NUVEXLUM-437415 format. One line per 2 residues: number of its first residue (from 1); their letters; for each residue x, y negated, z of N, C-alpha, C. Coordinates in steps of 0.05 Angstrom, whole numbers, plus 5000, padded with zeros to 4 digits. Layout:
NUM	a	X:Y:Z:X:Y:Z:X:Y:Z  ...
This chain:
1	mp	2542:3361:4711:2554:3343:4692:2575:3359:4675  2585:3351:4652:2598:3368:4634:2626:3380:4647
3	re	2633:3404:4640:2656:3416:4648:2679:3404:4630  2705:3413:4637:2728:3400:4624:2742:3420:4606
5	tv	2753:3411:4584:2772:3427:4571:2798:3414:4567  2822:3423:4580:2846:3412:4579:2858:3415:4552
7	lp	2867:3391:4541:2880:3393:4513:2906:3405:4515  2915:3416:4491:2944:3426:4490:2964:3405:4495
9	ad	2985:3413:4507:3005:3393:4517:3016:3375:4494  3020:3387:4469:3029:3371:4448:3009:3351:4438
11	ls	2983:3358:4440:2963:3339:4430:2961:3316:4451  2962:3321:4478:2963:3302:4498:2986:3282:4494
13	qq	3009:3292:4486:3034:3275:4483:3028:3256:4457  3013:3265:4439:3007:3247:4417:2990:3225:4426
15	fi	2970:3229:4443:2954:3207:4455:2970:3190:4470  2988:3203:4486:3005:3184:4506:3024:3165:4488
17	aa	3035:3180:4468:3052:3162:4451:3038:3139:4439  3013:3146:4429:2999:3123:4417:2991:3102:4437
19	ye	2984:3109:4461:2979:3089:4482:3005:3072:4488  3027:3085:4491:3051:3070:4497:3060:3051:4474
21	av	3051:3059:4449:3059:3042:4428:3046:3015:4428  3023:3012:4443:3011:2988:4444:3011:2977:4472
23	ag	3021:2992:4492:3017:2983:4520:3031:2957:4527  3050:2948:4509:3064:2923:4516:3051:2900:4502
25	rp	3030:2903:4487:3016:2883:4474:2992:2872:4490  2984:2847:4486:2960:2838:4500:2935:2855:4493
27	ai	2921:2862:4514:2900:2883:4511:2874:2872:4521  2869:2844:4523:2845:2832:4532:2826:2831:4510
29	pd	2804:2844:4512:2784:2847:4488:2772:2818:4484  2763:2813:4461:2750:2788:4454:2725:2781:4472
31	wy	2710:2802:4477:2686:2798:4494:2692:2787:4520  2717:2793:4532:2723:2785:4558:2730:2754:4556
33	ln	2743:2748:4535:2751:2718:4534:2728:2702:4529  2704:2712:4518:2682:2697:4513:2658:2700:4528
35	lp	2663:2707:4555:2639:2714:4573:2626:2687:4577  2599:2688:4579:2583:2663:4584:2591:2652:4611
37	ke	2592:2626:4613:2600:2615:4638:2578:2596:4648  2555:2591:4634:2535:2575:4642:2509:2591:4648
39	pr	2496:2581:4667:2469:2597:4674:2450:2602:4652  2439:2625:4650:2420:2630:4630:2402:2655:4639
41	pi	2376:2657:4630:2359:2678:4637:2372:2704:4625  2367:2727:4639:2373:2752:4628:2347:2766:4623
43	se	2340:2775:4599:2314:2784:4592:2311:2811:4603  2288:2823:4602:2281:2850:4610:2296:2869:4593
45	ae	2297:2867:4569:2311:2883:4551:2340:2884:4558  2352:2861:4560:2383:2858:4571:2387:2873:4596
47	ri	2367:2870:4615:2372:2882:4642:2374:2914:4638  2356:2922:4621:2354:2951:4618:2381:2960:4604
49	eg	2389:2943:4585:2415:2951:4569:2437:2951:4588  2439:2933:4607:2462:2932:4626:2462:2959:4642
51	la	2439:2967:4652:2437:2991:4668:2445:3014:4651  2436:3015:4625:2442:3037:4610:2473:3039:4602
53	ai	2485:3014:4600:2512:3014:4593:2531:3028:4615  2524:3022:4640:2537:3034:4662:2533:3065:4662
55	wa	2507:3073:4657:2501:3103:4657:2516:3116:4636  2517:3103:4611:2529:3117:4587:2558:3117:4591
57	qa	2572:3095:4599:2600:3095:4605:2609:3116:4622  2595:3119:4645:2599:3141:4665:2598:3168:4655
59	ra	2575:3172:4637:2573:3199:4624:2596:3205:4605  2608:3185:4593:2630:3189:4573:2657:3189:4585
61	sf	2660:3170:4608:2689:3166:4617:2697:3171:4646  2676:3177:4663:2680:3179:4692:2700:3205:4695
63	af	2719:3202:4710:2739:3222:4712:2733:3244:4734  2712:3241:4749:2710:3255:4775:2685:3273:4773
65	wt	2671:3278:4753:2649:3294:4752:2655:3323:4762  2676:3336:4754:2680:3360:4761:2686:3366:4792
67	nf	2692:3345:4806:2695:3351:4835:2680:3332:4849  2655:3324:4839:2636:3305:4850:2615:3320:4865
69	pe	2606:3310:4888:2585:3325:4903:2560:3331:4884  2550:3354:4886:2528:3364:4871:2502:3351:4875
71	dl	2500:3338:4897:2475:3326:4904:2468:3299:4889  2488:3289:4873:2481:3264:4857:2475:3277:4828
73	nw	2449:3266:4822:2438:3270:4796:2438:3244:4781  2460:3241:4765:2464:3214:4754:2441:3207:4735
75	da	2431:3224:4721:2408:3220:4702:2382:3212:4718  2377:3227:4740:2354:3221:4756:2356:3193:4768
77	ef	2381:3186:4777:2385:3160:4789:2381:3138:4769  2389:3141:4743:2383:3122:4721:2355:3119:4720
79	rr	2339:3141:4719:2309:3137:4716:2298:3124:4741  2310:3128:4765:2300:3113:4790:2305:3083:4787
81	fl	2327:3076:4779:2334:3049:4776:2322:3033:4754  2314:3046:4732:2303:3035:4708:2281:3014:4715
83	pl	2258:3025:4729:2238:3005:4733:2246:2981:4754  2267:2987:4770:2275:2966:4788:2287:2941:4773
85	va	2305:2951:4755:2321:2930:4741:2302:2915:4720  2281:2929:4709:2262:2919:4692:2246:2898:4704
87	as	2241:2902:4731:2224:2881:4744:2239:2860:4760  2266:2861:4758:2280:2842:4775:2290:2819:4756
89	dd	2274:2797:4755:2282:2774:4740:2300:2755:4751  2308:2757:4778:2328:2741:4791:2355:2753:4783
91	pa	2372:2738:4770:2398:2748:4761:2415:2759:4787  2413:2746:4807:2429:2754:4831:2419:2782:4841
93	ey	2394:2784:4843:2383:2811:4851:2386:2833:4833  2387:2824:4806:2392:2844:4784:2421:2855:4787
95	yr	2440:2839:4792:2468:2846:4795:2471:2862:4821  2458:2856:4840:2458:2874:4866:2448:2902:4859
97	ll	2430:2903:4843:2418:2929:4837:2440:2944:4821  2453:2932:4801:2474:2944:4786:2496:2953:4805
99	rr	2503:2938:4823:2523:2944:4844:2516:2971:4859  2492:2971:4868:2482:2996:4881:2484:3018:4863
101	ft	2475:3017:4839:2473:3039:4820:2504:3049:4815  2523:3032:4812:2550:3038:4806:2564:3050:4831
103	al	2556:3039:4853:2567:3049:4879:2560:3078:4884  2539:3089:4870:2534:3119:4873:2555:3136:4863
105	lc	2574:3125:4846:2596:3139:4836:2617:3146:4857  2616:3130:4879:2636:3132:4899:2663:3131:4893
107	eg	2672:3111:4878:2701:3111:4869:2707:3080:4867  2733:3076:4878:2740:3046:4879:2745:3033:4854
109	hs	2750:3045:4832:2752:3036:4806:2728:3034:4791  2705:3041:4802:2679:3038:4790:2664:3016:4804
111	yv	2658:2993:4792:2648:2971:4804:2635:2951:4783  2620:2932:4797:2608:2911:4778:2616:2883:4786
113	mq	2622:2865:4769:2627:2838:4776:2608:2821:4764  2592:2807:4778:2572:2791:4769:2581:2766:4752
115	pp	2564:2754:4734:2573:2731:4721:2584:2708:4740  2604:2692:4730:2613:2670:4748:2593:2647:4753
117	wi	2572:2645:4736:2552:2625:4741:2533:2630:4761  2532:2657:4770:2513:2665:4793:2529:2656:4817
119	dn	2513:2644:4837:2528:2634:4861:2537:2657:4877  2564:2660:4877:2575:2683:4892:2571:2678:4922
121	rv	2567:2701:4937:2566:2698:4965:2596:2697:4977  2601:2680:4995:2627:2676:5006:2625:2681:5036
123	rp	2648:2681:5047:2652:2689:5075:2664:2663:5092  2659:2662:5118:2675:2643:5132:2702:2650:5133
125	ai	2719:2633:5145:2750:2636:5145:2760:2655:5167  2746:2678:5167:2758:2700:5184:2756:2725:5168
127	gi	2775:2744:5176:2775:2769:5165:2767:2791:5185  2749:2809:5177:2737:2831:5191:2748:2856:5182
129	yp	2755:2875:5203:2769:2901:5194:2758:2921:5214  2755:2945:5206:2746:2968:5223:2770:2971:5245
131	ve	2765:2969:5269:2783:2974:5290:2768:2989:5313  2778:3012:5319:2764:3031:5338:2735:3035:5329
133	gq	2731:3036:5300:2704:3042:5294:2686:3018:5293  2694:2995:5301:2678:2971:5301:2687:2947:5284
135	pv	2669:2930:5277:2677:2907:5259:2692:2886:5278  2718:2884:5274:2735:2867:5293:2749:2844:5277
137	vv	2749:2821:5288:2764:2799:5276:2795:2803:5279  2807:2804:5256:2837:2809:5254:2850:2785:5243
139	rg	2838:2765:5231:2852:2742:5219:2834:2718:5219  2843:2696:5217:2827:2671:5214:2822:2654:5240
141	ng	2803:2637:5238:2795:2619:5258:2765:2619:5262  2756:2611:5286:2727:2611:5292:2719:2630:5315
143	lp	2734:2654:5316:2731:2671:5337:2760:2682:5343  2763:2692:5368:2793:2701:5374:2797:2727:5361
145	lg	2821:2733:5357:2829:2760:5347:2819:2780:5368  2810:2804:5358:2802:2824:5375:2771:2824:5381
147	av	2758:2800:5375:2729:2799:5379:2714:2820:5362  2693:2832:5373:2676:2851:5359:2651:2839:5349
149	it	2645:2838:5324:2622:2827:5314:2597:2844:5321  2580:2833:5334:2555:2849:5343:2528:2843:5331
151	sv	2527:2819:5319:2503:2810:5304:2509:2790:5285  2492:2786:5266:2495:2765:5246:2467:2753:5242
153	dd	2465:2727:5249:2438:2712:5247:2419:2728:5265  2427:2738:5288:2411:2751:5308:2402:2778:5299
155	vp	2412:2788:5278:2406:2817:5268:2429:2834:5276  2426:2854:5291:2447:2873:5300:2460:2884:5276
157	vt	2488:2885:5278:2506:2897:5259:2496:2926:5251  2489:2939:5269:2478:2968:5263:2456:2967:5242
159	el	2440:2947:5241:2418:2945:5221:2428:2935:5193  2451:2921:5195:2460:2908:5168:2478:2928:5155
161	lp	2493:2945:5169:2512:2961:5155:2502:2980:5133  2481:2997:5138:2472:3014:5116:2466:3001:5090
163	dl	2458:2976:5088:2453:2966:5061:2480:2957:5049  2500:2947:5065:2525:2942:5056:2541:2965:5048
165	la	2538:2986:5063:2552:3010:5057:2542:3021:5027  2518:3018:5021:2507:3026:4997:2517:3009:4973
167	la	2528:2987:4979:2540:2968:4958:2571:2974:4955  2583:2989:4973:2612:2990:4972:2621:3011:4953
169	cs	2642:3006:4939:2651:3022:4918:2679:3035:4927  2675:3059:4941:2699:3073:4952:2694:3101:4952
171	aa	2712:3118:4945:2712:3147:4949:2713:3156:4980  2725:3141:4994:2731:3149:5022:2710:3136:5042
173	dh	2704:3152:5061:2684:3139:5083:2700:3117:5095  2725:3118:5100:2738:3094:5113:2739:3069:5095
175	gr	2741:3075:5071:2742:3054:5050:2716:3039:5050  2695:3055:5048:2668:3042:5048:2663:3025:5072
177	lc	2670:3036:5096:2666:3023:5122:2683:2998:5123  2707:2997:5111:2722:2975:5107:2711:2952:5090
179	qa	2698:2961:5068:2687:2939:5051:2660:2928:5066  2645:2946:5075:2619:2937:5086:2623:2918:5110
181	mg	2643:2926:5126:2648:2908:5150:2660:2882:5142  2676:2882:5120:2688:2858:5111:2667:2840:5100
183	al	2645:2849:5091:2625:2834:5078:2600:2824:5097  2606:2830:5123:2583:2827:5140:2573:2798:5141
185	le	2593:2779:5138:2584:2748:5143:2581:2735:5116  2579:2750:5093:2576:2737:5068:2549:2723:5063
187	gp	2548:2700:5051:2525:2687:5044:2528:2663:5026  2508:2647:5021:2511:2624:5004:2534:2606:5011
189	rg	2550:2597:4993:2572:2578:4999:2564:2553:5012  2576:2547:5033:2570:2521:5047:2550:2526:5070
191	sq	2533:2549:5072:2516:2553:5091:2527:2561:5120  2511:2560:5139:2523:2566:5165:2513:2595:5175
193	vr	2527:2608:5189:2518:2635:5199:2522:2637:5230  2504:2646:5242:2505:2650:5273:2516:2678:5279
195	vg	2539:2678:5291:2552:2705:5293:2553:2712:5324  2544:2734:5331:2544:2745:5358:2570:2760:5359
197	ar	2585:2759:5381:2610:2773:5386:2614:2781:5414  2629:2803:5418:2637:2811:5445:2668:2807:5445
199	lp	2675:2789:5464:2705:2780:5464:2723:2805:5477  2747:2805:5474:2763:2826:5482:2760:2831:5514
201	dg	2754:2809:5529:2751:2812:5559:2723:2823:5566  2704:2827:5547:2678:2839:5551:2658:2818:5550
203	ae	2665:2792:5552:2644:2772:5551:2629:2769:5524  2603:2762:5524:2588:2758:5499:2588:2728:5493
205	tv	2590:2723:5467:2590:2694:5458:2577:2693:5429  2568:2669:5421:2557:2663:5396:2574:2641:5384
207	ai	2581:2643:5356:2594:2623:5343:2580:2616:5319  2578:2589:5311:2566:2581:5287:2589:2575:5269
209	lt	2592:2592:5247:2612:2590:5225:2601:2581:5199  2617:2567:5185:2611:2558:5159:2622:2574:5137
211	rd	2607:2582:5117:2615:2600:5096:2629:2581:5076  2657:2579:5079:2670:2561:5061:2692:2578:5045
213	ga	2694:2605:5049:2712:2621:5033:2741:2613:5037  2747:2599:5059:2772:2588:5060:2795:2608:5069
215	lp	2789:2633:5076:2810:2650:5086:2831:2656:5062  2858:2651:5065:2875:2656:5045:2878:2684:5035
217	aa	2883:2689:5011:2888:2717:5002:2915:2725:5011  2919:2750:5010:2948:2762:5019:2967:2750:5000
219	pl	2993:2742:5012:3012:2730:4994:3020:2752:4975  3027:2742:4950:3037:2764:4929:3064:2773:4939
221	fe	3081:2757:4951:3106:2767:4959:3116:2747:4981  3126:2762:5004:3136:2745:5026:3158:2763:5040
223	re	3181:2748:5044:3201:2764:5061:3204:2749:5088  3205:2765:5110:3208:2755:5135:3231:2769:5149
225	dl	3252:2756:5159:3273:2770:5170:3269:2771:5200  3268:2797:5210:3263:2803:5237:3291:2809:5252
227	pg	3289:2809:5279:3314:2815:5294:3325:2842:5286  3353:2844:5290:3366:2868:5282:3371:2872:5252
229	gv	3367:2853:5235:3374:2855:5207:3353:2868:5192  3327:2870:5202:3303:2885:5190:3290:2866:5172
231	al	3288:2870:5147:3271:2853:5130:3242:2865:5127  3225:2846:5133:3195:2855:5128:3187:2841:5103
233	vr	3178:2861:5084:3170:2851:5058:3141:2856:5054  3125:2834:5051:3098:2837:5048:3091:2834:5019
235	ig	3076:2853:5006:3069:2851:4978:3038:2855:4976  3026:2833:4968:2994:2832:4967:2985:2847:4942
237	aw	3000:2850:4920:2990:2864:4896:3016:2870:4879  3013:2889:4863:3034:2895:4842:3025:2883:4814
239	hp	3019:2858:4817:3011:2844:4795:3008:2816:4799  3020:2796:4784:3034:2800:4757:3062:2809:4761
241	er	3075:2813:4736:3103:2822:4737:3122:2804:4752  3114:2780:4757:3130:2760:4773:3137:2773:4801
243	vv	3123:2791:4811:3125:2804:4838:3154:2818:4838  3159:2828:4815:3185:2843:4813:3210:2822:4815
245	el	3206:2802:4801:3225:2781:4800:3229:2770:4827  3207:2764:4841:3208:2754:4869:3225:2772:4888
247	fh	3220:2798:4884:3237:2818:4901:3265:2815:4892  3273:2815:4868:3300:2815:4859:3314:2786:4871
249	qa	3298:2764:4869:3306:2741:4879:3313:2741:4909  3295:2753:4924:3297:2754:4953:3319:2774:4960
251	fp	3326:2794:4942:3348:2814:4951:3367:2815:4926  3383:2793:4922:3403:2796:4899:3423:2817:4908
253	df	3428:2822:4932:3443:2844:4944:3430:2850:4970  3439:2868:4984:3427:2876:5010:3448:2873:5034
255	lg	3465:2851:5030:3485:2847:5050:3471:2838:5077  3477:2851:5100:3466:2844:5125:3439:2857:5129
257	vr	3429:2872:5110:3402:2884:5113:3407:2913:5125  3396:2915:5152:3398:2940:5164:3373:2959:5164
259	gi	3352:2946:5154:3326:2962:5149:3306:2946:5134  3292:2958:5119:3269:2946:5103:3242:2959:5111
261	if	3222:2942:5116:3194:2950:5118:3175:2937:5099  3165:2953:5081:3146:2944:5061:3118:2945:5075
263	dl	3105:2921:5075:3077:2920:5086:3058:2919:5062  3046:2942:5056:3026:2944:5035:2998:2946:5047
265	rr	2992:2939:5072:2968:2943:5082:2945:2926:5069  2952:2904:5053:2932:2888:5041:2937:2889:5010
267	ng	2951:2910:5002:2961:2912:4974:2936:2921:4957  2925:2904:4939:2902:2910:4923:2908:2923:4896
269	gg	2933:2933:4892:2938:2948:4867:2951:2931:4845  2949:2937:4822:2959:2925:4800:2973:2943:4779
271	ns	2997:2940:4773:3011:2956:4755:3031:2972:4767  3030:2999:4766:3048:3015:4781:3077:3013:4773
273	af	3079:3004:4747:3107:3003:4735:3121:2983:4751  3106:2960:4761:3123:2940:4778:3130:2949:4803
275	gd	3114:2967:4816:3123:2980:4839:3147:2999:4835  3146:3015:4813:3169:3031:4806:3196:3015:4804
277	av	3195:2989:4792:3218:2971:4788:3230:2966:4816  3212:2963:4835:3226:2958:4862:3235:2982:4875
279	la	3221:3006:4873:3230:3030:4884:3254:3038:4872  3260:3032:4846:3286:3041:4833:3309:3029:4847
281	rl	3308:3008:4861:3330:2997:4876:3335:3010:4902  3319:3029:4910:3320:3042:4936:3330:3073:4934
283	id	3335:3082:4907:3343:3107:4903:3369:3108:4890  3383:3132:4891:3407:3137:4876:3406:3162:4859
285	qp	3383:3175:4861:3382:3199:4844:3351:3198:4832  3347:3209:4807:3320:3208:4795:3299:3223:4817
287	ve	3276:3213:4818:3255:3225:4834:3235:3239:4815  3234:3267:4819:3213:3283:4805:3186:3278:4820
289	rn	3168:3267:4804:3143:3261:4816:3122:3283:4816  3121:3298:4796:3101:3320:4792:3071:3309:4798
291	iv	3067:3285:4791:3042:3272:4793:3024:3276:4766  3004:3285:4765:2989:3288:4740:2965:3272:4737
293	sy	2960:3258:4713:2935:3241:4711:2918:3256:4691  2893:3255:4696:2874:3266:4679:2853:3245:4668
295	qp	2849:3245:4641:2830:3224:4632:2811:3236:4613  2787:3236:4616:2767:3248:4598:2767:3233:4571
297	lh	2765:3247:4550:2761:3235:4524:2734:3241:4511  2723:3223:4494:2698:3230:4482:2706:3242:4455
299	wg	2699:3269:4452:2703:3283:4428:2678:3301:4424  2658:3287:4410:2631:3299:4408:2631:3327:4395
301	sm	2648:3332:4376:2645:3359:4363:2654:3380:4382  2675:3375:4401:2681:3395:4418:2659:3401:4437
303	qg	2648:3380:4449:2625:3386:4468:2600:3396:4454  2598:3390:4430:2575:3402:4415:2578:3432:4411
305	lg	2604:3442:4411:2609:3471:4409:2610:3485:4436  2604:3470:4458:2602:3480:4484:2631:3485:4498
307	lg	2650:3470:4487:2677:3473:4497:2685:3456:4519  2667:3437:4527:2669:3420:4549:2684:3395:4542
309	ap	2682:3374:4558:2695:3347:4553:2723:3352:4550  2738:3344:4529:2766:3344:4528:2780:3324:4549
311	vl	2801:3334:4560:2815:3317:4580:2846:3315:4571  2853:3287:4572:2880:3282:4567:2898:3285:4592
313	te	2918:3299:4594:2935:3302:4616:2962:3287:4610  2971:3274:4631:2997:3263:4631:3013:3268:4655
315	hw	3036:3281:4654:3055:3287:4676:3073:3262:4679  3072:3251:4703:3089:3227:4708:3118:3234:4703
317	rp	3132:3215:4689:3162:3219:4687:3175:3215:4712  3199:3226:4715:3216:3221:4739:3223:3191:4740
319	la	3224:3183:4764:3233:3155:4768:3265:3151:4769  3276:3135:4751:3304:3134:4751:3315:3111:4768
321	pd	3340:3112:4779:3350:3091:4796:3354:3068:4777  3355:3043:4790:3363:3020:4773:3394:3016:4775
323	tt	3407:3020:4754:3436:3019:4754:3446:2990:4746  3428:2971:4745:3438:2944:4735:3438:2924:4758
325	rp	3428:2935:4781:3429:2916:4807:3437:2931:4830  3447:2918:4850:3452:2933:4878:3431:2946:4888
327	ry	3436:2971:4899:3415:2989:4908:3417:2991:4938  3397:2997:4952:3397:2998:4982:3393:3026:4991
329	ag	3411:3034:5009:3411:3062:5018:3402:3063:5047  3398:3043:5060:3392:3042:5088:3364:3053:5095
331	pv	3354:3052:5121:3327:3059:5127:3308:3043:5116  3283:3054:5109:3259:3041:5097:3237:3055:5110
333	av	3215:3039:5113:3189:3048:5120:3167:3033:5105  3143:3045:5101:3121:3031:5086:3096:3030:5102
335	lt	3086:3007:5110:3061:3005:5123:3038:3009:5106  3017:3026:5112:2993:3031:5097:2969:3026:5112
337	gm	2947:3023:5098:2922:3020:5112:2899:3023:5092  2873:3019:5103:2851:3022:5087:2847:3006:5062
339	qt	2863:2983:5062:2863:2962:5040:2885:2969:5021  2902:2988:5026:2922:2997:5007:2909:3014:4984
341	vs	2909:3004:4960:2894:3018:4941:2909:3017:4913  2901:3037:4896:2908:3038:4868:2939:3039:4866
343	ag	2951:3018:4852:2980:3017:4848:2995:3016:4876  2981:3006:4898:2993:3007:4922:2998:3035:4932
345	ed	2978:3050:4925:2980:3080:4933:3000:3096:4915  3003:3088:4890:3021:3100:4874:3051:3094:4886
347	fa	3054:3071:4893:3080:3062:4906:3085:3081:4929  3066:3083:4947:3069:3099:4972:3076:3130:4965
349	at	3060:3139:4945:3063:3167:4936:3092:3172:4927  3102:3154:4907:3130:3158:4899:3149:3155:4920
351	fr	3145:3134:4938:3164:3131:4960:3165:3158:4976  3143:3169:4981:3145:3193:4998:3157:3214:4984
353	la	3154:3217:4958:3167:3239:4942:3199:3233:4941  3206:3209:4941:3233:3202:4941:3246:3209:4969
355	gr	3232:3213:4990:3243:3222:5015:3257:3197:5027  3249:3173:5020:3266:3150:5031:3256:3140:5059
357	gp	3235:3153:5069:3226:3143:5097:3197:3150:5100  3187:3142:5124:3158:3148:5128:3139:3126:5121
359	lv	3114:3137:5115:3090:3119:5114:3080:3118:5143  3075:3092:5151:3063:3085:5178:3042:3070:5178
361	ge	3020:3080:5194:2995:3065:5195:2971:3081:5191  2954:3073:5173:2928:3088:5170:2927:3100:5139
363	pt	2909:3119:5137:2905:3129:5107:2898:3106:5089  2908:3111:5065:2906:3092:5043:2876:3097:5032
365	ag	2865:3078:5014:2838:3076:5007:2828:3100:4992  2849:3116:4976:2840:3141:4962:2830:3136:4935
367	st	2840:3115:4921:2829:3109:4894:2853:3097:4878  2861:3116:4857:2882:3104:4839:2874:3114:4812
369	gt	2879:3099:4791:2873:3104:4765:2866:3081:4749  2856:3086:4724:2852:3062:4705:2820:3063:4698
371	pa	2809:3038:4704:2780:3039:4696:2775:3031:4668  2753:3041:4656:2741:3034:4631:2724:3010:4636
373	if	2729:2987:4623:2719:2961:4629:2701:2952:4603  2677:2942:4609:2657:2937:4590:2640:2913:4598
375	pl	2628:2899:4577:2610:2874:4586:2583:2883:4595  2573:2866:4609:2547:2867:4620:2531:2843:4615
377	pg	2501:2842:4614:2486:2821:4608:2493:2793:4624  2493:2774:4607:2497:2746:4621:2526:2740:4628
379	gg	2545:2758:4621:2573:2751:4627:2584:2766:4649  2572:2786:4659:2581:2801:4681:2602:2825:4666
381	vg	2616:2840:4685:2636:2859:4676:2630:2884:4692  2627:2908:4678:2627:2933:4692:2652:2948:4688
383	av	2657:2968:4707:2682:2985:4706:2675:3013:4716  2685:3033:4703:2682:3060:4709:2708:3075:4712
385	ss	2714:3088:4733:2741:3103:4737:2743:3123:4715  2763:3118:4698:2768:3138:4674:2792:3154:4679
387	tr	2806:3152:4701:2829:3169:4705:2829:3178:4733  2837:3203:4738:2842:3214:4763:2872:3224:4767
389	cv	2882:3220:4788:2910:3228:4794:2911:3251:4815  2928:3269:4809:2932:3291:4830:2961:3292:4839
391	yp	2965:3287:4866:2991:3286:4876:2997:3313:4887  3023:3319:4885:3033:3350:4891:3037:3351:4923
393	gr	3033:3375:4929:3040:3385:4956:3027:3373:4981  3005:3358:4976:2987:3349:4998:2958:3357:4995
395	aa	2943:3348:5014:2913:3355:5012:2903:3335:4989  2878:3340:4983:2866:3325:4963:2867:3293:4969
397	fh	2874:3279:4947:2878:3252:4950:2853:3234:4948  2837:3242:4929:2813:3226:4922:2794:3231:4943
399	gc	2783:3209:4954:2763:3210:4979:2775:3211:5005  2801:3214:5008:2814:3212:5033:2838:3195:5035
401	gl	2851:3192:5012:2876:3173:5012:2901:3188:5020  2924:3175:5021:2947:3187:5030:2950:3184:5061
403	ap	2954:3206:5074:2955:3206:5102:2984:3196:5111  2984:3179:5131:3012:3169:5140:3027:3192:5154
405	dv	3052:3188:5151:3072:3207:5167:3071:3199:5195  3066:3174:5203:3067:3164:5230:3038:3150:5234
407	pv	3018:3165:5244:2992:3153:5245:2989:3132:5266  2982:3107:5259:2980:3087:5278:2956:3068:5272
409	sp	2938:3062:5289:2919:3043:5282:2919:3018:5302  2912:2995:5293:2909:2973:5310:2888:2978:5331
411	ti	2891:2966:5354:2874:2968:5376:2862:2938:5381  2838:2938:5394:2827:2914:5401:2844:2899:5422
413	ag	2855:2916:5442:2872:2902:5461:2897:2892:5449  2909:2907:5430:2933:2897:5418:2929:2872:5401
415	la	2906:2871:5387:2901:2845:5371:2896:2823:5391  2885:2826:5413:2879:2805:5432:2905:2793:5441
417	ag	2924:2812:5445:2947:2805:5456:2970:2795:5436  2961:2792:5410:2975:2780:5388:2997:2800:5378
419	rd	2992:2828:5384:3012:2848:5375:3004:2861:5347  3025:2867:5333:3022:2883:5309:3032:2911:5313
421	ev	3013:2926:5322:3022:2954:5333:3031:2973:5311  3023:2970:5287:3032:2987:5263:3060:2976:5258
423	le	3066:2953:5256:3092:2940:5251:3114:2950:5273  3103:2950:5301:3120:2959:5321:3127:2987:5319
425	aa	3109:3003:5310:3116:3032:5308:3134:3036:5287  3135:3021:5263:3153:3024:5241:3182:3015:5252
427	la	3182:2994:5266:3209:2986:5279:3219:3007:5295  3204:3019:5311:3215:3041:5329:3224:3064:5311
429	vl	3210:3070:5291:3220:3090:5272:3248:3085:5260  3251:3060:5252:3276:3053:5238:3298:3052:5258
431	ka	3293:3046:5285:3314:3048:5302:3323:3076:5316  3303:3094:5310:3308:3121:5322:3331:3136:5306
């Protein structure tokens, strides 16, 4: 794939200034507001056009070609998928093929969303997460916490995982495994699924669960006061902006607070600026971040001269303290996991650079940046990662995530006993 040519700093600043000039305005494109919502056929020509749209957008915008495994031949994969999508007249199967094609990019911000009128596959009201390398029930009802899923409709999990891994959009192996295991029980809404499981005591069982999609999402914001004056703050996403106001309302001041633990283990990202607004109340000096974002630009004449694809670079500005509200100077920790992604990882990275406390838990997902979003036939949406971030002073971020300062993973025995071992470790750190 094409090599890169870094633009001069002054030219990059011109692009950045132009972006910031419109950043505060609504940026939802017209096509997104007018996506088809009713079922309709997708013609062969449209199916080919959709595949070509993903291929072309990745050629122009994908930010990771220069450090991508050499064994992926993107053009050859396009030719391989071309007859498959041309022959697939079932919309659900067609979009499954688009997902498999996009997943080859191995990046969490490169994905496909099928049209809303296609019957989405849903899950029973339980959450499955990799624990000790196995798909384990960590939330919900129908099977006890700590139960290991061994089969689905009498098919062993080991036979199901390869296909699910091929649909997962993540740069990190642990991220793909997390997505694949989480999708093990997906199927048509309202249908039943026969789930084989091994209980924490070693006994085997079978449960019949209904796919009703009833498991609630992570709360946007939640404060829980723990013994000893420690405030546990769960944040499910850094979007919408209301999450910042919820934090300010929960902490008009920090009287009586002897420690804060931010739980970002289910944080799906959003807008990094909102995380910055919270972090600004935890610091009293500017934080030099030294994080650099790289974004490919389409500049045909440069590439025609053999100069390589031009790349816009942005050096993240220091994070300044919030001088308008009370600030907290006490001990803080951040809980991370495989589902901490995007703006959730940006928060963790800046928190670490601020030296305010440890990251406790498991490595993050390893995907942050801004996707290029475009329409797909029938009302679907495609996305390709168009920005890569480089964090200073640490091993590569993309594909492995941020490593915790205090590595802790849940265990089957701990889940069965109702313990949160990651939270326990963070509490021990704050008391030390």
